C-alpha positions as a Markdown table, in Angstrom:
| # | Residue | x | y | z |
|---|---|---|---|---|
| 1 | Met | 31.1 | 35.4 | 3.3 |
| 2 | Asn | 28.6 | 32.6 | 4.1 |
| 3 | Gln | 24.9 | 33.2 | 4.6 |
| 4 | Ala | 25.1 | 33.7 | 8.3 |
| 5 | Glu | 27.9 | 36.3 | 7.9 |
| 6 | Ala | 25.9 | 38.0 | 5.1 |
| 7 | Ala | 22.8 | 38.2 | 7.2 |
| 8 | Glu | 24.8 | 39.6 | 10.2 |
| 9 | Ala | 26.3 | 42.3 | 7.9 |
| 10 | Phe | 22.9 | 43.1 | 6.5 |
| 11 | Tyr | 21.2 | 43.6 | 9.9 |
| 12 | Ala | 24.2 | 45.7 | 11.0 |
| 13 | Ala | 23.7 | 48.0 | 8.0 |
| 14 | Leu | 20.0 | 48.1 | 8.6 |
| 15 | Leu | 20.7 | 49.6 | 12.1 |
| 16 | Glu | 23.0 | 52.1 | 10.4 |
| 17 | His | 20.4 | 53.0 | 7.8 |
| 18 | Asp | 23.1 | 52.7 | 5.1 |
| 19 | Ala | 21.2 | 52.0 | 1.8 |
| 20 | Glu | 24.4 | 51.1 | -0.1 |
| 21 | Ala | 25.4 | 48.7 | 2.6 |
| 22 | Leu | 22.0 | 47.2 | 2.7 |
| 23 | Tyr | 22.2 | 46.5 | -1.0 |
| 24 | Glu | 25.8 | 45.2 | -0.9 |
| 25 | Arg | 25.5 | 43.0 | 2.2 |
| 26 | Ala | 21.9 | 41.7 | 1.8 |
| 27 | Pro | 21.5 | 38.0 | 2.5 |
| 28 | Val | 20.4 | 37.6 | -1.2 |
| 29 | Gly | 22.2 | 38.2 | -4.4 |
| 30 | Tyr | 21.1 | 41.2 | -6.4 |
| 31 | Leu | 21.8 | 41.9 | -10.1 |
| 32 | Ser | 20.5 | 44.5 | -12.5 |
| 33 | Thr | 20.7 | 43.9 | -16.3 |
| 34 | Thr | 19.7 | 45.7 | -19.4 |
| 35 | Pro | 16.6 | 44.4 | -21.2 |
| 36 | Asp | 18.9 | 42.2 | -23.4 |
| 37 | Gly | 20.5 | 40.6 | -20.2 |
| 38 | Met | 23.8 | 42.5 | -19.9 |
| 39 | Ile | 24.8 | 42.8 | -16.3 |
| 40 | Val | 25.1 | 46.5 | -15.2 |
| 41 | Lys | 25.0 | 46.2 | -11.4 |
| 42 | Val | 25.7 | 43.3 | -8.9 |
| 43 | Asn | 26.0 | 43.2 | -5.1 |
| 44 | Ala | 28.8 | 41.9 | -2.9 |
| 45 | Thr | 26.8 | 38.9 | -1.7 |
| 46 | Phe | 26.4 | 37.5 | -5.2 |
| 47 | Leu | 30.1 | 38.0 | -5.9 |
| 48 | Thr | 31.0 | 36.3 | -2.6 |
| 49 | Trp | 28.8 | 33.3 | -3.4 |
| 50 | Thr | 30.1 | 32.8 | -6.9 |
| 51 | Gly | 33.7 | 33.9 | -6.5 |
| 52 | Leu | 33.3 | 36.1 | -9.6 |
| 53 | Ala | 34.8 | 39.6 | -9.8 |
| 54 | Arg | 32.7 | 42.7 | -10.3 |
| 55 | Glu | 34.8 | 44.0 | -13.2 |
| 56 | Ala | 34.4 | 40.6 | -15.0 |
| 57 | Leu | 30.6 | 40.9 | -14.9 |
| 58 | Ile | 29.5 | 44.5 | -15.4 |
| 59 | Gly | 29.2 | 45.3 | -19.0 |
| 60 | Arg | 31.0 | 42.1 | -20.0 |
| 61 | Arg | 28.6 | 39.2 | -19.4 |
| 62 | Thr | 24.9 | 38.6 | -19.5 |
| 63 | Phe | 23.0 | 36.8 | -16.8 |
| 64 | Ala | 22.3 | 33.9 | -19.1 |
| 65 | Glu | 26.1 | 33.4 | -19.5 |
| 66 | Leu | 26.3 | 32.6 | -15.8 |
| 67 | Leu | 24.0 | 29.6 | -16.1 |
| 68 | Thr | 24.6 | 26.0 | -17.0 |
| 69 | Pro | 23.8 | 24.9 | -20.7 |
| 70 | Gly | 20.5 | 23.5 | -19.6 |
| 71 | Gly | 19.7 | 26.7 | -17.7 |
| 72 | Arg | 20.6 | 28.9 | -20.7 |
| 73 | Ile | 18.1 | 26.9 | -22.8 |
| 74 | Tyr | 15.4 | 27.4 | -20.2 |
| 75 | His | 16.3 | 31.1 | -19.9 |
| 76 | Glu | 15.7 | 31.6 | -23.6 |
| 77 | Thr | 12.6 | 29.4 | -23.9 |
| 78 | His | 10.8 | 30.2 | -20.7 |
| 79 | Tyr | 12.4 | 32.8 | -18.4 |
| 80 | Ala | 13.0 | 35.6 | -20.9 |
| 81 | Pro | 9.6 | 35.2 | -22.7 |
| 82 | Met | 7.8 | 35.2 | -19.2 |
| 83 | Leu | 9.5 | 38.4 | -18.3 |
| 84 | Gln | 8.6 | 40.1 | -21.6 |
| 85 | Met | 4.9 | 39.0 | -21.4 |
| 86 | Gln | 4.2 | 39.2 | -17.6 |
| 87 | Gly | 6.9 | 41.5 | -16.4 |
| 88 | Thr | 7.9 | 39.1 | -13.6 |
| 89 | Ala | 9.3 | 35.7 | -13.0 |
| 90 | Arg | 9.2 | 34.0 | -9.7 |
| 91 | Glu | 11.0 | 31.1 | -8.0 |
| 92 | Ile | 12.7 | 29.9 | -11.2 |
| 93 | Ala | 15.3 | 27.2 | -10.4 |
| 94 | Phe | 18.7 | 27.7 | -12.0 |
| 95 | Asp | 22.2 | 26.4 | -11.4 |
| 96 | Ile | 24.7 | 29.3 | -11.5 |
| 97 | Val | 28.3 | 28.4 | -12.4 |
| 98 | Arg | 30.8 | 29.7 | -9.9 |
| 99 | Ser | 34.3 | 30.9 | -10.8 |
| 100 | Asp | 35.8 | 27.5 | -10.0 |
| 101 | Gly | 33.3 | 25.7 | -12.3 |
| 102 | Ser | 31.2 | 24.4 | -9.5 |
| 103 | Arg | 27.4 | 24.9 | -9.5 |
| 104 | Met | 25.3 | 26.9 | -7.0 |
| 105 | Pro | 21.7 | 25.9 | -6.9 |
| 106 | Ala | 19.6 | 29.0 | -6.9 |
| 107 | Leu | 16.0 | 30.3 | -7.0 |
| 108 | Val | 15.6 | 33.5 | -9.0 |
| 109 | Asn | 12.9 | 36.2 | -8.9 |
| 110 | Ala | 13.0 | 38.9 | -11.5 |
| 111 | Val | 11.1 | 42.1 | -12.4 |
| 112 | Leu | 11.2 | 43.9 | -15.7 |
| 113 | Glu | 10.8 | 47.7 | -15.2 |
| 114 | Arg | 9.4 | 49.8 | -18.0 |
| 115 | Thr | 9.0 | 53.5 | -18.8 |
| 116 | Asp | 5.7 | 55.3 | -18.7 |
| 117 | Val | 5.2 | 54.4 | -22.4 |
| 118 | Gly | 6.0 | 50.7 | -21.9 |
| 119 | Ala | 9.6 | 50.6 | -23.1 |
| 120 | Pro | 11.7 | 48.1 | -21.2 |
| 121 | Val | 14.4 | 49.8 | -19.0 |
| 122 | Val | 16.1 | 47.4 | -16.6 |
| 123 | Val | 15.7 | 43.9 | -15.2 |
| 124 | Arg | 16.2 | 43.6 | -11.5 |
| 125 | Ile | 17.1 | 40.1 | -10.3 |
| 126 | Ala | 17.1 | 38.6 | -6.8 |
| 127 | Val | 19.1 | 35.3 | -6.4 |
| 128 | Phe | 18.5 | 33.0 | -3.4 |
| 129 | Asp | 21.1 | 30.4 | -2.5 |
| 130 | Ala | 19.1 | 27.1 | -2.7 |
| 131 | Thr | 22.0 | 24.8 | -1.8 |
| 132 | Glu | 20.4 | 23.5 | 1.4 |
| 133 | Arg | 17.0 | 23.4 | -0.1 |
| 134 | Arg | 18.2 | 21.4 | -3.0 |
| 135 | Ala | 20.0 | 19.0 | -0.7 |
| 136 | Tyr | 16.8 | 18.6 | 1.3 |
| 137 | Glu | 14.8 | 17.9 | -1.8 |
| 138 | Arg | 17.3 | 15.3 | -2.9 |
| 139 | Glu | 17.1 | 13.7 | 0.5 |
| 140 | Leu | 13.4 | 13.6 | 0.3 |
| 141 | Leu | 13.6 | 11.9 | -3.1 |
| 142 | Arg | 16.1 | 9.4 | -1.7 |
| 143 | Ala | 13.8 | 8.8 | 1.3 |
| 144 | Lys | 10.8 | 8.3 | -1.1 |
| 145 | Gln | 12.8 | 5.9 | -3.2 |
| 146 | Arg | 13.9 | 4.0 | -0.1 |
| 147 | Ala | 10.3 | 3.8 | 1.1 |
| 148 | Glu | 9.1 | 2.6 | -2.3 |
| 149 | Asp | 11.9 | 0.0 | -2.4 |
| 150 | Ser | 11.0 | -1.1 | 1.1 |
| 151 | Glu | 7.3 | -1.3 | 0.2 |
| 152 | Ala | 8.2 | -3.4 | -2.9 |
| 153 | Arg | 10.2 | -5.8 | -0.8 |
| 154 | Ala | 7.5 | -6.0 | 1.8 |
| 155 | Thr | 4.9 | -6.8 | -0.9 |
| 156 | Leu | 7.2 | -9.4 | -2.4 |
| 157 | Leu | 7.6 | -11.0 | 1.0 |
| 158 | Ala | 3.9 | -11.0 | 1.7 |
| 159 | Arg | 3.2 | -12.5 | -1.7 |
| 160 | Thr | 5.8 | -15.2 | -1.1 |
| 161 | Leu | 4.2 | -16.0 | 2.3 |
| 162 | Gln | 0.8 | -16.2 | 0.7 |
| 163 | Gln | 1.9 | -18.5 | -2.0 |
| 164 | Val | 3.1 | -20.8 | 0.7 |
| 165 | Leu | -0.1 | -20.4 | 2.6 |
| 166 | Ile | -2.5 | -21.2 | -0.2 |
| 167 | Pro | -2.0 | -24.8 | -1.4 |
| 168 | Pro | -1.4 | -25.0 | -5.1 |
| 169 | Ala | -3.9 | -27.9 | -5.4 |
| 170 | Pro | -6.1 | -29.6 | -2.8 |
| 171 | Pro | -4.9 | -33.0 | -1.7 |
| 172 | Asp | -6.6 | -36.2 | -2.6 |
| 173 | Ile | -8.7 | -37.7 | 0.2 |
| 174 | Pro | -9.6 | -41.4 | -0.3 |
| 175 | Gly | -13.3 | -41.7 | 0.0 |
| 176 | Leu | -14.1 | -38.0 | -0.3 |
| 177 | Glu | -14.2 | -35.3 | -3.0 |
| 178 | Leu | -12.3 | -32.1 | -2.2 |
| 179 | Ala | -12.2 | -28.8 | -4.1 |
| 180 | Ala | -11.0 | -25.3 | -3.2 |
| 181 | Ala | -10.5 | -21.8 | -4.7 |
| 182 | Tyr | -8.9 | -18.6 | -3.7 |
| 183 | Arg | -9.6 | -15.2 | -5.4 |
| 184 | Pro | -7.8 | -12.1 | -4.1 |
| 185 | Ala | -9.6 | -8.7 | -4.0 |
| 186 | Gly | -9.4 | -6.3 | -6.9 |
| 187 | Arg | -6.3 | -6.9 | -8.9 |
| 188 | Gly | -4.6 | -8.6 | -6.1 |
| 189 | Glu | -2.0 | -5.8 | -5.6 |
| 190 | Glu | -2.3 | -5.9 | -1.8 |
| 191 | Val | -1.9 | -9.2 | -0.1 |
| 192 | Gly | -4.9 | -10.2 | 2.2 |
| 193 | Gly | -5.3 | -12.4 | 5.2 |
| 194 | Asp | -7.7 | -15.1 | 3.8 |
| 195 | Phe | -6.3 | -18.7 | 3.7 |
| 196 | Tyr | -7.4 | -22.3 | 3.7 |
| 197 | Asp | -5.5 | -25.5 | 4.4 |
| 198 | Val | -6.3 | -29.2 | 4.2 |
| 199 | Phe | -4.0 | -31.8 | 5.7 |
| 200 | Glu | -3.9 | -35.4 | 6.9 |
| 201 | Ile | -3.4 | -36.4 | 10.6 |
| 202 | Gly | -3.6 | -40.1 | 10.1 |
| 203 | Arg | -5.3 | -42.8 | 8.0 |
| 204 | Gly | -8.9 | -41.7 | 7.5 |
| 205 | Asp | -8.3 | -38.6 | 9.7 |
| 206 | Trp | -8.2 | -35.1 | 8.0 |
| 207 | Val | -8.4 | -31.5 | 8.9 |
| 208 | Ala | -9.8 | -28.7 | 6.8 |
| 209 | Ala | -9.2 | -25.1 | 8.0 |
| 210 | Ile | -10.4 | -21.8 | 6.5 |
| 211 | Gly | -9.7 | -18.4 | 8.0 |
| 212 | Asp | -9.4 | -14.6 | 7.6 |
| 213 | Val | -6.8 | -12.5 | 9.4 |
| 214 | Cys | -7.8 | -8.9 | 10.0 |
| 215 | Gly | -6.2 | -6.5 | 7.6 |
| 216 | Lys | -3.8 | -6.8 | 4.7 |
| 217 | Gly | -0.1 | -6.6 | 3.9 |
| 218 | Val | 3.0 | -8.1 | 5.4 |
| 219 | Glu | 1.8 | -8.2 | 9.1 |
| 220 | Ala | -1.5 | -10.0 | 8.1 |
| 221 | Ala | 0.5 | -12.5 | 6.0 |
| 222 | Val | 2.8 | -13.2 | 9.0 |
| 223 | Val | -0.1 | -13.8 | 11.3 |
| 224 | Thr | -1.7 | -16.0 | 8.7 |
| 225 | Ala | 1.5 | -18.1 | 8.5 |
| 226 | Leu | 1.5 | -18.3 | 12.3 |
| 227 | Ala | -2.1 | -19.4 | 12.4 |
| 228 | Arg | -1.6 | -22.1 | 9.8 |
| 229 | Ala | 1.5 | -23.5 | 11.4 |
| 230 | Thr | -0.2 | -23.5 | 14.8 |
| 231 | Ile | -3.3 | -25.3 | 13.5 |
| 232 | Arg | -1.2 | -28.0 | 11.9 |
| 233 | Ala | 0.9 | -28.5 | 15.0 |
| 234 | Ala | -2.0 | -28.4 | 17.5 |
| 235 | Ser | -4.2 | -30.7 | 15.5 |
| 236 | Val | -1.8 | -33.7 | 16.0 |
| 237 | Gly | -2.4 | -34.0 | 19.7 |
| 238 | Arg | -5.9 | -32.5 | 20.0 |
| 239 | Pro | -8.8 | -34.4 | 18.5 |
| 240 | Asn | -11.4 | -31.7 | 19.2 |
| 241 | Pro | -11.4 | -28.7 | 16.8 |
| 242 | Arg | -12.4 | -26.3 | 19.7 |
| 243 | Asp | -9.2 | -27.3 | 21.6 |
| 244 | Val | -7.1 | -26.6 | 18.5 |
| 245 | Leu | -8.7 | -23.1 | 18.2 |
| 246 | Gly | -8.2 | -22.5 | 21.9 |
| 247 | Thr | -4.5 | -23.2 | 21.5 |
| 248 | Leu | -4.3 | -20.9 | 18.5 |
| 249 | Asn | -6.0 | -18.2 | 20.5 |
| 250 | Gln | -3.4 | -18.4 | 23.2 |
| 251 | Val | -0.6 | -18.2 | 20.7 |
| 252 | Leu | -2.1 | -15.1 | 19.1 |
| 253 | Leu | -2.5 | -13.4 | 22.5 |
| 254 | His | 1.2 | -14.0 | 23.3 |
| 255 | His | 2.3 | -12.9 | 19.9 |
| 256 | His | 1.7 | -9.3 | 20.8 |
| 257 | Thr | -0.1 | -8.5 | 17.6 |
| 258 | Glu | -3.2 | -6.3 | 17.2 |
| 259 | Arg | -4.4 | -8.6 | 14.4 |
| 260 | Phe | -7.3 | -10.9 | 15.3 |
| 261 | Cys | -8.7 | -13.6 | 13.1 |
| 262 | Thr | -11.7 | -15.7 | 12.3 |
| 263 | Ile | -11.0 | -19.4 | 11.9 |
| 264 | Glu | -13.2 | -22.4 | 11.1 |
| 265 | Leu | -11.8 | -25.9 | 11.7 |
| 266 | Leu | -13.4 | -29.1 | 10.3 |
| 267 | Arg | -12.2 | -32.5 | 11.5 |
| 268 | Leu | -13.1 | -35.3 | 9.1 |
| 269 | Arg | -12.9 | -38.9 | 10.4 |
| 270 | Glu | -13.7 | -42.2 | 8.6 |
| 271 | Thr | -15.5 | -44.6 | 10.9 |
| 272 | Glu | -17.4 | -47.9 | 10.6 |
| 273 | Arg | -20.6 | -45.8 | 10.1 |
| 274 | Gly | -19.0 | -43.6 | 7.4 |
| 275 | Trp | -17.4 | -40.1 | 7.5 |
| 276 | Thr | -18.1 | -37.9 | 10.5 |
| 277 | Ala | -17.5 | -34.1 | 10.4 |
| 278 | Thr | -16.8 | -32.1 | 13.6 |
| 279 | Val | -16.7 | -28.3 | 13.2 |
| 280 | Ala | -15.7 | -25.5 | 15.5 |
| 281 | Ala | -15.9 | -21.8 | 14.5 |
| 282 | Gly | -13.9 | -19.0 | 16.0 |
| 283 | Gly | -15.8 | -15.9 | 14.9 |
| 284 | His | -16.1 | -17.3 | 11.4 |
| 285 | Pro | -19.2 | -17.8 | 9.2 |
| 286 | Leu | -20.7 | -21.2 | 9.9 |
| 287 | Pro | -20.3 | -23.9 | 7.2 |
| 288 | Ile | -23.2 | -24.9 | 5.0 |
| 289 | Leu | -24.3 | -28.5 | 4.8 |
| 290 | Ala | -26.0 | -29.5 | 1.6 |
| 291 | Arg | -28.0 | -32.8 | 1.6 |
| 292 | Asp | -30.0 | -34.5 | -1.2 |
| 293 | Gly | -33.7 | -33.7 | -0.8 |
| 294 | Ser | -33.1 | -30.8 | 1.7 |
| 295 | Ser | -32.3 | -27.1 | 1.4 |
| 296 | Pro | -28.8 | -26.1 | 2.3 |
| 297 | Thr | -28.5 | -25.1 | 5.9 |
| 298 | Thr | -25.7 | -23.9 | 8.3 |
| 299 | Phe | -24.5 | -26.3 | 11.0 |
| 300 | Gly | -22.4 | -25.8 | 14.0 |
| 301 | Glu | -22.5 | -23.1 | 16.7 |
| 302 | Pro | -21.0 | -19.6 | 16.5 |
| 303 | Gly | -17.8 | -18.9 | 18.5 |
| 304 | Asp | -15.7 | -15.9 | 19.5 |
| 305 | Leu | -13.0 | -14.2 | 17.5 |
| 306 | Leu | -9.5 | -15.5 | 18.1 |
| 307 | Gly | -6.8 | -13.3 | 19.4 |
| 308 | Val | -9.2 | -11.1 | 21.4 |
| 309 | Phe | -10.5 | -12.9 | 24.5 |
| 310 | Val | -8.5 | -14.9 | 27.0 |
| 311 | Glu | -11.1 | -17.6 | 27.2 |
| 312 | Pro | -13.2 | -17.5 | 24.0 |
| 313 | Asp | -16.5 | -19.4 | 23.7 |
| 314 | Leu | -15.7 | -22.3 | 21.3 |
| 315 | Arg | -17.9 | -25.3 | 20.7 |
| 316 | Asp | -17.8 | -28.5 | 18.7 |
| 317 | Thr | -20.6 | -29.8 | 16.6 |
| 318 | Glu | -20.5 | -33.3 | 15.0 |
| 319 | Val | -22.6 | -34.6 | 12.1 |
| 320 | Leu | -22.6 | -38.0 | 10.3 |
| 321 | Leu | -22.2 | -37.5 | 6.6 |
| 322 | Arg | -24.3 | -39.4 | 4.1 |
| 323 | Ser | -23.7 | -40.2 | 0.5 |
| 324 | Gly | -24.1 | -37.0 | -1.6 |
| 325 | Asp | -23.6 | -34.7 | 1.4 |
| 326 | Ala | -21.4 | -31.6 | 0.8 |
| 327 | Ile | -20.0 | -29.2 | 3.3 |
| 328 | Val | -19.2 | -25.7 | 2.1 |
| 329 | Leu | -16.6 | -23.6 | 4.0 |
| 330 | Tyr | -16.1 | -20.0 | 2.9 |
| 331 | Thr | -14.8 | -16.6 | 4.0 |
| 332 | Asp | -16.9 | -13.5 | 4.4 |
| 333 | Gly | -15.7 | -12.2 | 1.0 |
| 334 | Val | -18.5 | -14.5 | -0.4 |
| 335 | Thr | -21.5 | -13.3 | 1.6 |
| 336 | Glu | -20.2 | -9.7 | 2.0 |
| 337 | Gly | -19.6 | -9.3 | -1.7 |
| 338 | Arg | -21.2 | -6.0 | -2.7 |
| 339 | Gln | -23.0 | -4.7 | -5.7 |
| 340 | Gly | -24.1 | -1.2 | -6.8 |
| 341 | Ser | -22.3 | 2.2 | -7.0 |
| 342 | Gln | -22.5 | 2.6 | -3.2 |
| 343 | Gly | -21.9 | -1.1 | -2.4 |
| 344 | Ser | -25.2 | -1.2 | -0.5 |
| 345 | Gln | -26.4 | -4.6 | -1.8 |
| 346 | Phe | -24.7 | -7.7 | -0.3 |
| 347 | Tyr | -24.5 | -11.1 | -1.9 |
| 348 | Gly | -25.7 | -12.6 | 1.3 |
| 349 | Glu | -26.3 | -16.1 | 2.7 |
| 350 | Gln | -29.5 | -16.7 | 0.7 |
| 351 | Arg | -27.8 | -16.2 | -2.6 |
| 352 | Leu | -25.1 | -18.5 | -1.4 |
| 353 | Arg | -27.6 | -21.2 | -0.6 |
| 354 | Asp | -29.3 | -20.7 | -3.9 |
| 355 | Ala | -25.9 | -21.1 | -5.7 |
| 356 | Ile | -25.2 | -24.3 | -3.8 |
| 357 | Thr | -28.6 | -25.6 | -4.9 |
| 358 | Ser | -28.0 | -24.6 | -8.5 |
| 359 | Phe | -24.5 | -26.0 | -8.8 |
| 360 | Arg | -25.0 | -29.2 | -6.9 |
| 361 | Gly | -22.9 | -32.0 | -8.3 |
| 362 | Ser | -19.2 | -32.7 | -7.8 |
| 363 | Ala | -17.2 | -30.7 | -5.3 |
| 364 | Thr | -15.4 | -29.1 | -8.2 |
| 365 | Ser | -18.5 | -28.0 | -9.9 |
| 366 | Leu | -19.8 | -26.6 | -6.6 |
| 367 | Val | -16.7 | -24.5 | -6.0 |
| 368 | Asp | -16.5 | -23.3 | -9.6 |
| 369 | Gly | -20.2 | -22.3 | -9.5 |
| 370 | Ile | -20.1 | -20.5 | -6.3 |
| 371 | Leu | -17.0 | -18.5 | -7.3 |
| 372 | His | -18.5 | -17.7 | -10.7 |
| 373 | Asp | -21.7 | -16.5 | -9.1 |
| 374 | Val | -20.0 | -14.3 | -6.5 |
| 375 | Leu | -17.7 | -12.7 | -9.1 |
| 376 | Glu | -20.5 | -12.1 | -11.5 |
| 377 | Phe | -22.5 | -10.4 | -8.7 |
| 378 | Gln | -19.6 | -8.0 | -8.3 |
| 379 | Thr | -19.0 | -7.6 | -12.0 |
| 380 | Gly | -15.7 | -9.4 | -11.8 |
| 381 | Asn | -14.2 | -7.0 | -9.3 |
| 382 | Pro | -14.4 | -8.3 | -5.7 |
| 383 | Arg | -13.8 | -5.8 | -2.9 |
| 384 | Asp | -12.5 | -8.5 | -0.5 |
| 385 | Asp | -10.6 | -11.8 | -0.8 |
| 386 | Ile | -12.7 | -14.9 | -1.5 |
| 387 | Ala | -11.9 | -18.4 | -0.3 |
| 388 | Val | -14.1 | -21.5 | -0.7 |
| 389 | Val | -13.5 | -25.1 | 0.3 |
| 390 | Val | -16.0 | -27.9 | -0.5 |
| 391 | Val | -15.9 | -31.4 | 0.9 |
| 392 | Arg | -18.3 | -33.9 | -0.5 |
| 393 | Val | -19.1 | -37.6 | 0.1 |
| 394 | Pro | -19.5 | -39.3 | -3.4 |
């Protein structure tokens, strides 16, 4: 008799008001035992589920003897003491051994009845077949494991992408100093969208890019890889940074992603007059130009986010660099670094300018100083990724 048949028999007996049939045919197994566990009564449902004979149980076996070895240990250490102390035990998970040696997952409720003076009389036990529930729980565990494995693979993929995106060391540019740093947020457990890149177009012609893709994780890393590859390809035939960013914007719009990004592109060209720097910003914080004898100041014009507007407002600004000039490119993880329990105090642009003034020197000392100052402001635990690139004319 399966569960459906047992339920049908039970409701048929219910209509007949037959108490004995209600007990025997209930859709739950019933047992009664003496206080020491000897079975004295059992219903037909339990016998059907287990394949055991009534005469083999009543007066011959205890309830504990129907359990697996592990179940018997739990019975003695937890179930039985709980009954004695509290008089009830609810939703105890056991495996009951059937006549053929197979196991039936079960949930057990039990009540210990006592006399008026408190002497134990009988234990009444209700056994619920938990086969489907146990299978469902196992499937949930398998699904959880699959999800965790998938997340681990996704994280590994994102980290691999990011390792490709962040150059291991800045290239050497003849006639210029170049330094860069990248610091992930927190412990770096979740891959972010910050990146930088520096590459050569031709002799005396270089491009420095820094950007921040919205969000974190695999999709952000994929969009970051797309942005980096597009910038490299588009820069070859487009001398103006704004045109390169415009091309990237079209690629992002056709990529059908909800991820937008901020990108700043710096074109460095060596001419007879010296090095010129042309910058275009797509929603990114403007670079800071530090010159001897002057306070650091931003240069360039703000532009629209990329991947949002069909025709973003993007503009080029060119400056002739002099000896000692330094350009600082950074992501918003620098200026938006927070301090305080509520994170209400920002590092801000003024602190960045002060740090640039304090750590003026080589490009390397400037990058190291800025990174140290920002991290110290956040007690070594940044809430956002940080990327800094410095180009300096010796």
